[in-house]
PyMOL Python script that loads the backbone (N, CA, C, O; Angstrom):
from pymol import cmd

cmd.read_pdbstr("""\
ATOM      1  N   UNK A   1      52.561 117.500  66.634  1.00  0.00           N
ATOM      2  CA  UNK A   1      52.971 117.764  65.281  1.00  0.00           C
ATOM      3  C   UNK A   1      53.751 116.581  64.703  1.00  0.00           C
ATOM      4  O   UNK A   1      53.505 116.146  63.579  1.00  0.00           O
ATOM      5  N   UNK A   2      54.682 116.079  65.486  1.00  0.00           N
ATOM      6  CA  UNK A   2      55.523 114.975  65.043  1.00  0.00           C
ATOM      7  C   UNK A   2      54.671 113.755  64.680  1.00  0.00           C
ATOM      8  O   UNK A   2      54.913 113.099  63.666  1.00  0.00           O
ATOM      9  N   UNK A   3      53.690 113.466  65.504  1.00  0.00           N
ATOM     10  CA  UNK A   3      52.827 112.311  65.256  1.00  0.00           C
ATOM     11  C   UNK A   3      52.004 112.501  63.992  1.00  0.00           C
ATOM     12  O   UNK A   3      51.769 111.543  63.255  1.00  0.00           O
ATOM     13  N   UNK A   4      51.567 113.718  63.736  1.00  0.00           N
ATOM     14  CA  UNK A   4      50.782 114.020  62.543  1.00  0.00           C
ATOM     15  C   UNK A   4      51.588 113.741  61.282  1.00  0.00           C
ATOM     16  O   UNK A   4      51.096 113.091  60.360  1.00  0.00           O
ATOM     17  N   UNK A   5      52.816 114.226  61.238  1.00  0.00           N
ATOM     18  CA  UNK A   5      53.681 113.996  60.074  1.00  0.00           C
ATOM     19  C   UNK A   5      53.966 112.509  59.911  1.00  0.00           C
ATOM     20  O   UNK A   5      53.966 111.988  58.796  1.00  0.00           O
ATOM     21  N   UNK A   6      54.207 111.836  61.017  1.00  0.00           N
ATOM     22  CA  UNK A   6      54.507 110.408  60.964  1.00  0.00           C
ATOM     23  C   UNK A   6      53.327 109.604  60.417  1.00  0.00           C
ATOM     24  O   UNK A   6      53.517 108.711  59.592  1.00  0.00           O
ATOM     25  N   UNK A   7      52.131 109.910  60.863  1.00  0.00           N
ATOM     26  CA  UNK A   7      50.932 109.198  60.391  1.00  0.00           C
ATOM     27  C   UNK A   7      50.715 109.449  58.904  1.00  0.00           C
ATOM     28  O   UNK A   7      50.418 108.519  58.155  1.00  0.00           O
ATOM     29  N   UNK A   8      50.859 110.690  58.476  1.00  0.00           N
ATOM     30  CA  UNK A   8      50.679 111.015  57.059  1.00  0.00           C
ATOM     31  C   UNK A   8      51.711 110.302  56.191  1.00  0.00           C
ATOM     32  O   UNK A   8      51.369 109.740  55.151  1.00  0.00           O
ATOM     33  N   UNK A   9      52.960 110.324  56.614  1.00  0.00           N
ATOM     34  CA  UNK A   9      54.028 109.706  55.826  1.00  0.00           C
ATOM     35  C   UNK A   9      53.865 108.192  55.763  1.00  0.00           C
ATOM     36  O   UNK A   9      54.026 107.602  54.695  1.00  0.00           O
ATOM     37  N   UNK A  10      53.551 107.562  56.878  1.00  0.00           N
ATOM     38  CA  UNK A  10      53.385 106.105  56.900  1.00  0.00           C
ATOM     39  C   UNK A  10      52.235 105.651  56.000  1.00  0.00           C
ATOM     40  O   UNK A  10      52.279 104.553  55.445  1.00  0.00           O
ATOM     41  N   UNK A  11      51.217 106.481  55.855  1.00  0.00           N
ATOM     42  CA  UNK A  11      50.088 106.139  54.991  1.00  0.00           C
ATOM     43  C   UNK A  11      50.460 106.210  53.507  1.00  0.00           C
ATOM     44  O   UNK A  11      49.815 105.576  52.672  1.00  0.00           O
ATOM     45  N   UNK A  12      51.488 106.972  53.186  1.00  0.00           N
ATOM     46  CA  UNK A  12      51.849 107.181  51.782  1.00  0.00           C
ATOM     47  C   UNK A  12      52.870 106.185  51.241  1.00  0.00           C
ATOM     48  O   UNK A  12      52.853 105.875  50.050  1.00  0.00           O
ATOM     49  N   UNK A  13      53.750 105.684  52.087  1.00  0.00           N
ATOM     50  CA  UNK A  13      54.902 104.910  51.616  1.00  0.00           C
ATOM     51  C   UNK A  13      54.659 103.403  51.609  1.00  0.00           C
ATOM     52  O   UNK A  13      53.720 102.904  52.229  1.00  0.00           O
ATOM     53  N   UNK A  14      55.538 102.688  50.885  1.00  0.00           N
ATOM     54  CA  UNK A  14      55.477 101.228  50.845  1.00  0.00           C
ATOM     55  C   UNK A  14      56.195 100.598  52.031  1.00  0.00           C
ATOM     56  O   UNK A  14      55.868  99.483  52.439  1.00  0.00           O
ATOM     57  N   UNK A  15      57.171 101.309  52.584  1.00  0.00           N
ATOM     58  CA  UNK A  15      57.959 100.794  53.713  1.00  0.00           C
ATOM     59  C   UNK A  15      57.754 101.702  54.934  1.00  0.00           C
ATOM     60  O   UNK A  15      58.623 102.515  55.248  1.00  0.00           O
ATOM     61  N   UNK A  16      56.620 101.569  55.619  1.00  0.00           N
ATOM     62  CA  UNK A  16      56.339 102.466  56.750  1.00  0.00           C
ATOM     63  C   UNK A  16      57.292 102.303  57.918  1.00  0.00           C
ATOM     64  O   UNK A  16      57.421 103.216  58.734  1.00  0.00           O
ATOM     65  N   UNK A  17      57.964 101.162  58.020  1.00  0.00           N
ATOM     66  CA  UNK A  17      58.901 100.958  59.125  1.00  0.00           C
ATOM     67  C   UNK A  17      60.175 101.790  58.965  1.00  0.00           C
ATOM     68  O   UNK A  17      60.929 101.948  59.925  1.00  0.00           O
ATOM     69  N   UNK A  18      60.425 102.324  57.764  1.00  0.00           N
ATOM     70  CA  UNK A  18      61.621 103.134  57.530  1.00  0.00           C
ATOM     71  C   UNK A  18      61.348 104.636  57.635  1.00  0.00           C
ATOM     72  O   UNK A  18      62.227 105.447  57.345  1.00  0.00           O
ATOM     73  N   UNK A  19      60.154 105.001  58.041  1.00  0.00           N
ATOM     74  CA  UNK A  19      59.821 106.414  58.230  1.00  0.00           C
ATOM     75  C   UNK A  19      60.370 106.873  59.578  1.00  0.00           C
ATOM     76  O   UNK A  19      60.095 106.269  60.615  1.00  0.00           O
ATOM     77  N   UNK A  20      61.152 107.950  59.544  1.00  0.00           N
ATOM     78  CA  UNK A  20      61.731 108.521  60.762  1.00  0.00           C
ATOM     79  C   UNK A  20      61.399 110.006  60.788  1.00  0.00           C
ATOM     80  O   UNK A  20      61.643 110.722  59.818  1.00  0.00           O
ATOM     81  N   UNK A  21      60.847 110.457  61.892  1.00  0.00           N
ATOM     82  CA  UNK A  21      60.504 111.868  62.054  1.00  0.00           C
ATOM     83  C   UNK A  21      61.271 112.406  63.256  1.00  0.00           C
ATOM     84  O   UNK A  21      61.148 111.894  64.369  1.00  0.00           O
ATOM     85  N   UNK A  22      62.067 113.451  63.014  1.00  0.00           N
ATOM     86  CA  UNK A  22      62.830 114.096  64.088  1.00  0.00           C
ATOM     87  C   UNK A  22      62.282 115.489  64.333  1.00  0.00           C
ATOM     88  O   UNK A  22      61.920 116.198  63.394  1.00  0.00           O
ATOM     89  N   UNK A  23      62.223 115.873  65.585  1.00  0.00           N
ATOM     90  CA  UNK A  23      61.715 117.178  65.981  1.00  0.00           C
ATOM     91  C   UNK A  23      62.876 117.985  66.553  1.00  0.00           C
ATOM     92  O   UNK A  23      63.519 117.557  67.511  1.00  0.00           O
ATOM     93  N   UNK A  24      63.141 119.142  65.974  1.00  0.00           N
ATOM     94  CA  UNK A  24      64.236 119.999  66.428  1.00  0.00           C
ATOM     95  C   UNK A  24      63.653 121.350  66.834  1.00  0.00           C
ATOM     96  O   UNK A  24      63.096 122.072  66.006  1.00  0.00           O
ATOM     97  N   UNK A  25      63.786 121.677  68.099  1.00  0.00           N
ATOM     98  CA  UNK A  25      63.286 122.956  68.616  1.00  0.00           C
ATOM     99  C   UNK A  25      64.312 124.053  68.334  1.00  0.00           C
ATOM    100  O   UNK A  25      65.506 123.884  68.583  1.00  0.00           O
ATOM    101  N   UNK A  26      63.827 125.172  67.814  1.00  0.00           N
ATOM    102  CA  UNK A  26      64.668 126.334  67.593  1.00  0.00           C
ATOM    103  C   UNK A  26      64.120 127.491  68.408  1.00  0.00           C
ATOM    104  O   UNK A  26      63.148 127.330  69.147  1.00  0.00           O
ATOM    105  N   UNK A  27      64.743 128.666  68.278  1.00  0.00           N
ATOM    106  CA  UNK A  27      64.324 129.826  69.065  1.00  0.00           C
ATOM    107  C   UNK A  27      62.852 130.174  68.858  1.00  0.00           C
ATOM    108  O   UNK A  27      62.073 130.196  69.811  1.00  0.00           O
ATOM    109  N   UNK A  28      62.479 130.443  67.615  1.00  0.00           N
ATOM    110  CA  UNK A  28      61.118 130.897  67.348  1.00  0.00           C
ATOM    111  C   UNK A  28      60.308 129.913  66.517  1.00  0.00           C
ATOM    112  O   UNK A  28      59.155 130.185  66.183  1.00  0.00           O
ATOM    113  N   UNK A  29      60.898 128.783  66.184  1.00  0.00           N
ATOM    114  CA  UNK A  29      60.180 127.823  65.355  1.00  0.00           C
ATOM    115  C   UNK A  29      60.601 126.397  65.698  1.00  0.00           C
ATOM    116  O   UNK A  29      61.529 126.168  66.474  1.00  0.00           O
ATOM    117  N   UNK A  30      59.901 125.465  65.108  1.00  0.00           N
ATOM    118  CA  UNK A  30      60.199 124.051  65.283  1.00  0.00           C
ATOM    119  C   UNK A  30      60.448 123.455  63.906  1.00  0.00           C
ATOM    120  O   UNK A  30      59.696 123.714  62.967  1.00  0.00           O
ATOM    121  N   UNK A  31      61.495 122.665  63.787  1.00  0.00           N
ATOM    122  CA  UNK A  31      61.831 122.011  62.529  1.00  0.00           C
ATOM    123  C   UNK A  31      61.492 120.530  62.647  1.00  0.00           C
ATOM    124  O   UNK A  31      61.911 119.857  63.589  1.00  0.00           O
ATOM    125  N   UNK A  32      60.732 120.037  61.684  1.00  0.00           N
ATOM    126  CA  UNK A  32      60.400 118.618  61.637  1.00  0.00           C
ATOM    127  C   UNK A  32      61.087 118.036  60.411  1.00  0.00           C
ATOM    128  O   UNK A  32      60.821 118.447  59.282  1.00  0.00           O
ATOM    129  N   UNK A  33      61.978 117.072  60.647  1.00  0.00           N
ATOM    130  CA  UNK A  33      62.683 116.400  59.552  1.00  0.00           C
ATOM    131  C   UNK A  33      62.026 115.052  59.301  1.00  0.00           C
ATOM    132  O   UNK A  33      61.892 114.235  60.212  1.00  0.00           O
ATOM    133  N   UNK A  34      61.622 114.832  58.066  1.00  0.00           N
ATOM    134  CA  UNK A  34      60.985 113.585  57.665  1.00  0.00           C
ATOM    135  C   UNK A  34      61.951 112.815  56.786  1.00  0.00           C
ATOM    136  O   UNK A  34      62.373 113.296  55.735  1.00  0.00           O
ATOM    137  N   UNK A  35      62.299 111.608  57.229  1.00  0.00           N
ATOM    138  CA  UNK A  35      63.207 110.743  56.464  1.00  0.00           C
ATOM    139  C   UNK A  35      62.446 109.488  56.066  1.00  0.00           C
ATOM    140  O   UNK A  35      61.796 108.855  56.897  1.00  0.00           O
ATOM    141  N   UNK A  36      62.532 109.130  54.775  1.00  0.00           N
ATOM    142  CA  UNK A  36      61.889 107.911  54.275  1.00  0.00           C
ATOM    143  C   UNK A  36      62.908 107.141  53.446  1.00  0.00           C
ATOM    144  O   UNK A  36      63.985 107.653  53.139  1.00  0.00           O
ATOM    145  N   UNK A  37      62.565 105.913  53.089  1.00  0.00           N
ATOM    146  CA  UNK A  37      63.430 105.102  52.237  1.00  0.00           C
ATOM    147  C   UNK A  37      63.572 105.792  50.879  1.00  0.00           C
ATOM    148  O   UNK A  37      62.632 106.437  50.413  1.00  0.00           O
ATOM    149  N   UNK A  38      64.733 105.663  50.245  1.00  0.00           N
ATOM    150  CA  UNK A  38      64.941 106.321  48.939  1.00  0.00           C
ATOM    151  C   UNK A  38      63.886 105.945  47.891  1.00  0.00           C
ATOM    152  O   UNK A  38      63.527 106.767  47.047  1.00  0.00           O
ATOM    153  N   UNK A  39      63.398 104.719  47.945  1.00  0.00           N
ATOM    154  CA  UNK A  39      62.392 104.285  46.971  1.00  0.00           C
ATOM    155  C   UNK A  39      61.053 105.004  47.183  1.00  0.00           C
ATOM    156  O   UNK A  39      60.268 105.152  46.247  1.00  0.00           O
ATOM    157  N   UNK A  40      60.806 105.441  48.395  1.00  0.00           N
ATOM    158  CA  UNK A  40      59.535 106.078  48.728  1.00  0.00           C
ATOM    159  C   UNK A  40      59.579 107.599  48.634  1.00  0.00           C
ATOM    160  O   UNK A  40      58.564 108.259  48.855  1.00  0.00           O
ATOM    161  N   UNK A  41      60.719 108.152  48.314  1.00  0.00           N
ATOM    162  CA  UNK A  41      60.869 109.604  48.272  1.00  0.00           C
ATOM    163  C   UNK A  41      59.886 110.246  47.283  1.00  0.00           C
ATOM    164  O   UNK A  41      59.302 111.289  47.577  1.00  0.00           O
ATOM    165  N   UNK A  42      59.710 109.632  46.135  1.00  0.00           N
ATOM    166  CA  UNK A  42      58.790 110.177  45.134  1.00  0.00           C
ATOM    167  C   UNK A  42      57.351 110.176  45.597  1.00  0.00           C
ATOM    168  O   UNK A  42      56.580 111.065  45.236  1.00  0.00           O
ATOM    169  N   UNK A  43      56.980 109.190  46.391  1.00  0.00           N
ATOM    170  CA  UNK A  43      55.607 109.104  46.892  1.00  0.00           C
ATOM    171  C   UNK A  43      55.325 110.185  47.922  1.00  0.00           C
ATOM    172  O   UNK A  43      54.200 110.673  48.020  1.00  0.00           O
ATOM    173  N   UNK A  44      56.327 110.555  48.680  1.00  0.00           N
ATOM    174  CA  UNK A  44      56.147 111.593  49.700  1.00  0.00           C
ATOM    175  C   UNK A  44      56.178 112.982  49.068  1.00  0.00           C
ATOM    176  O   UNK A  44      55.485 113.891  49.526  1.00  0.00           O
ATOM    177  N   UNK A  45      56.979 113.146  48.020  1.00  0.00           N
ATOM    178  CA  UNK A  45      57.074 114.451  47.361  1.00  0.00           C
ATOM    179  C   UNK A  45      55.918 114.651  46.379  1.00  0.00           C
ATOM    180  O   UNK A  45      55.312 115.721  46.347  1.00  0.00           O
ATOM    181  N   UNK A  46      55.614 113.638  45.588  1.00  0.00           N
ATOM    182  CA  UNK A  46      54.511 113.734  44.634  1.00  0.00           C
ATOM    183  C   UNK A  46      54.900 114.484  43.381  1.00  0.00           C
ATOM    184  O   UNK A  46      55.989 115.051  43.291  1.00  0.00           O
ATOM    185  N   UNK A  47      53.998 114.481  42.413  1.00  0.00           N
ATOM    186  CA  UNK A  47      54.258 115.194  41.157  1.00  0.00           C
ATOM    187  C   UNK A  47      54.301 116.689  41.424  1.00  0.00           C
ATOM    188  O   UNK A  47      53.382 117.259  42.011  1.00  0.00           O
ATOM    189  N   UNK A  48      55.374 117.305  40.986  1.00  0.00           N
ATOM    190  CA  UNK A  48      55.620 118.737  41.154  1.00  0.00           C
ATOM    191  C   UNK A  48      55.532 119.179  42.613  1.00  0.00           C
ATOM    192  O   UNK A  48      55.244 120.342  42.898  1.00  0.00           O
ATOM    193  N   UNK A  49      55.783 118.244  43.539  1.00  0.00           N
ATOM    194  CA  UNK A  49      55.813 118.576  44.957  1.00  0.00           C
ATOM    195  C   UNK A  49      54.458 118.788  45.600  1.00  0.00           C
ATOM    196  O   UNK A  49      54.368 119.387  46.672  1.00  0.00           O
ATOM    197  N   UNK A  50      53.412 118.309  44.965  1.00  0.00           N
ATOM    198  CA  UNK A  50      52.060 118.555  45.477  1.00  0.00           C
ATOM    199  C   UNK A  50      51.801 117.884  46.822  1.00  0.00           C
ATOM    200  O   UNK A  50      51.200 118.492  47.708  1.00  0.00           O
ATOM    201  N   UNK A  51      52.243 116.645  46.986  1.00  0.00           N
ATOM    202  CA  UNK A  51      51.995 115.943  48.249  1.00  0.00           C
ATOM    203  C   UNK A  51      52.815 116.574  49.369  1.00  0.00           C
ATOM    204  O   UNK A  51      52.320 116.751  50.482  1.00  0.00           O
ATOM    205  N   UNK A  52      54.071 116.913  49.074  1.00  0.00           N
ATOM    206  CA  UNK A  52      54.914 117.574  50.075  1.00  0.00           C
ATOM    207  C   UNK A  52      54.293 118.905  50.500  1.00  0.00           C
ATOM    208  O   UNK A  52      54.298 119.253  51.681  1.00  0.00           O
ATOM    209  N   UNK A  53      53.769 119.631  49.545  1.00  0.00           N
ATOM    210  CA  UNK A  53      53.128 120.914  49.850  1.00  0.00           C
ATOM    211  C   UNK A  53      51.882 120.695  50.704  1.00  0.00           C
ATOM    212  O   UNK A  53      51.613 121.467  51.624  1.00  0.00           O
ATOM    213  N   UNK A  54      51.127 119.649  50.402  1.00  0.00           N
ATOM    214  CA  UNK A  54      49.921 119.350  51.178  1.00  0.00           C
ATOM    215  C   UNK A  54      50.276 118.979  52.616  1.00  0.00           C
ATOM    216  O   UNK A  54      49.609 119.419  53.553  1.00  0.00           O
ATOM    217  N   UNK A  55      51.324 118.174  52.796  1.00  0.00           N
ATOM    218  CA  UNK A  55      51.768 117.814  54.146  1.00  0.00           C
ATOM    219  C   UNK A  55      52.165 119.071  54.908  1.00  0.00           C
ATOM    220  O   UNK A  55      51.789 119.247  56.067  1.00  0.00           O
ATOM    221  N   UNK A  56      52.923 119.942  54.258  1.00  0.00           N
ATOM    222  CA  UNK A  56      53.360 121.180  54.918  1.00  0.00           C
ATOM    223  C   UNK A  56      52.169 122.064  55.281  1.00  0.00           C
ATOM    224  O   UNK A  56      52.161 122.693  56.339  1.00  0.00           O
ATOM    225  N   UNK A  57      51.167 122.115  54.410  1.00  0.00           N
ATOM    226  CA  UNK A  57      49.984 122.934  54.677  1.00  0.00           C
ATOM    227  C   UNK A  57      49.204 122.413  55.873  1.00  0.00           C
ATOM    228  O   UNK A  57      48.782 123.193  56.726  1.00  0.00           O
ATOM    229  N   UNK A  58      49.009 121.102  55.942  1.00  0.00           N
ATOM    230  CA  UNK A  58      48.280 120.514  57.070  1.00  0.00           C
ATOM    231  C   UNK A  58      49.014 120.781  58.379  1.00  0.00           C
ATOM    232  O   UNK A  58      48.392 121.131  59.382  1.00  0.00           O
ATOM    233  N   UNK A  59      50.325 120.618  58.371  1.00  0.00           N
ATOM    234  CA  UNK A  59      51.121 120.854  59.583  1.00  0.00           C
ATOM    235  C   UNK A  59      51.097 122.336  59.956  1.00  0.00           C
ATOM    236  O   UNK A  59      51.017 122.683  61.135  1.00  0.00           O
ATOM    237  N   UNK A  60      51.165 123.202  58.953  1.00  0.00           N
ATOM    238  CA  UNK A  60      51.153 124.637  59.214  1.00  0.00           C
ATOM    239  C   UNK A  60      49.834 125.075  59.859  1.00  0.00           C
ATOM    240  O   UNK A  60      49.834 125.887  60.784  1.00  0.00           O
ATOM    241  N   UNK A  61      48.722 124.543  59.374  1.00  0.00           N
ATOM    242  CA  UNK A  61      47.419 124.873  59.949  1.00  0.00           C
ATOM    243  C   UNK A  61      47.316 124.356  61.381  1.00  0.00           C
ATOM    244  O   UNK A  61      46.811 125.045  62.267  1.00  0.00           O
ATOM    245  N   UNK A  62      47.797 123.144  61.591  1.00  0.00           N
ATOM    246  CA  UNK A  62      47.774 122.577  62.938  1.00  0.00           C
ATOM    247  C   UNK A  62      48.650 123.399  63.889  1.00  0.00           C
ATOM    248  O   UNK A  62      48.281 123.620  65.043  1.00  0.00           O
ATOM    249  N   UNK A  63      49.784 123.838  63.410  1.00  0.00           N
ATOM    250  CA  UNK A  63      50.689 124.651  64.228  1.00  0.00           C
ATOM    251  C   UNK A  63      50.086 126.027  64.508  1.00  0.00           C
ATOM    252  O   UNK A  63      50.250 126.564  65.603  1.00  0.00           O
ATOM    253  N   UNK A  64      49.401 126.588  63.541  1.00  0.00           N
ATOM    254  CA  UNK A  64      48.801 127.912  63.713  1.00  0.00           C
ATOM    255  C   UNK A  64      47.744 127.890  64.814  1.00  0.00           C
ATOM    256  O   UNK A  64      47.580 128.871  65.539  1.00  0.00           O
ATOM    257  N   UNK A  65      47.038 126.788  64.938  1.00  0.00           N
ATOM    258  CA  UNK A  65      46.040 126.666  66.008  1.00  0.00           C
ATOM    259  C   UNK A  65      46.694 126.697  67.380  1.00  0.00           C
ATOM    260  O   UNK A  65      46.080 127.121  68.359  1.00  0.00           O
ATOM    261  N   UNK A  66      47.950 126.242  67.446  1.00  0.00           N
ATOM    262  CA  UNK A  66      48.683 126.237  68.708  1.00  0.00           C
ATOM    263  C   UNK A  66      49.595 127.460  68.828  1.00  0.00           C
ATOM    264  O   UNK A  66      50.388 127.565  69.763  1.00  0.00           O
ATOM    265  N   UNK A  67      49.473 128.370  67.878  1.00  0.00           N
ATOM    266  CA  UNK A  67      50.282 129.598  67.831  1.00  0.00           C
ATOM    267  C   UNK A  67      51.777 129.292  67.800  1.00  0.00           C
ATOM    268  O   UNK A  67      52.562 129.886  68.539  1.00  0.00           O
ATOM    269  N   UNK A  68      52.153 128.357  66.930  1.00  0.00           N
ATOM    270  CA  UNK A  68      53.551 127.993  66.751  1.00  0.00           C
ATOM    271  C   UNK A  68      53.910 128.079  65.279  1.00  0.00           C
ATOM    272  O   UNK A  68      53.030 128.089  64.418  1.00  0.00           O
ATOM    273  N   UNK A  69      55.201 128.142  64.993  1.00  0.00           N
ATOM    274  CA  UNK A  69      55.690 128.108  63.622  1.00  0.00           C
ATOM    275  C   UNK A  69      56.447 126.808  63.434  1.00  0.00           C
ATOM    276  O   UNK A  69      57.374 126.507  64.186  1.00  0.00           O
ATOM    277  N   UNK A  70      56.054 126.041  62.433  1.00  0.00           N
ATOM    278  CA  UNK A  70      56.658 124.746  62.186  1.00  0.00           C
ATOM    279  C   UNK A  70      57.121 124.666  60.738  1.00  0.00           C
ATOM    280  O   UNK A  70      56.407 125.074  59.822  1.00  0.00           O
ATOM    281  N   UNK A  71      58.312 124.139  60.545  1.00  0.00           N
ATOM    282  CA  UNK A  71      58.879 123.950  59.204  1.00  0.00           C
ATOM    283  C   UNK A  71      59.079 122.453  59.003  1.00  0.00           C
ATOM    284  O   UNK A  71      59.641 121.775  59.864  1.00  0.00           O
ATOM    285  N   UNK A  72      58.613 121.935  57.852  1.00  0.00           N
ATOM    286  CA  UNK A  72      58.752 120.510  57.544  1.00  0.00           C
ATOM    287  C   UNK A  72      59.770 120.368  56.425  1.00  0.00           C
ATOM    288  O   UNK A  72      59.617 120.960  55.357  1.00  0.00           O
ATOM    289  N   UNK A  73      60.813 119.578  56.672  1.00  0.00           N
ATOM    290  CA  UNK A  73      61.825 119.281  55.654  1.00  0.00           C
ATOM    291  C   UNK A  73      61.790 117.788  55.364  1.00  0.00           C
ATOM    292  O   UNK A  73      61.744 116.966  56.278  1.00  0.00           O
ATOM    293  N   UNK A  74      61.812 117.452  54.083  1.00  0.00           N
ATOM    294  CA  UNK A  74      61.841 116.041  53.679  1.00  0.00           C
ATOM    295  C   UNK A  74      63.262 115.745  53.247  1.00  0.00           C
ATOM    296  O   UNK A  74      63.794 116.365  52.326  1.00  0.00           O
ATOM    297  N   UNK A  75      63.870 114.778  53.935  1.00  0.00           N
ATOM    298  CA  UNK A  75      65.271 114.442  53.694  1.00  0.00           C
ATOM    299  C   UNK A  75      65.360 113.072  53.064  1.00  0.00           C
ATOM    300  O   UNK A  75      66.458 112.595  52.778  1.00  0.00           O
TER     301      UNK A  75
END
""", "prot")
cmd.dss("prot")
cmd.show_as("cartoon", "prot")
cmd.util.cbc("prot")
cmd.orient("prot")
């Protein structure tokens, strides 16, 4: 999951070296924190949050195949 978010984010931003993805395991779910450079925040979120929603959807489908619950937060 972490690698999937990282690949998607690096493809979207101008500064791929500043993309940081952290994985935090919780009781019943996994939290993925995506951090990008402030200048690239708009590119990851997109107009009206469409790109962020698309990233979350792709990760959610991938997690569902593994019978896991994953939450993606963009920081």
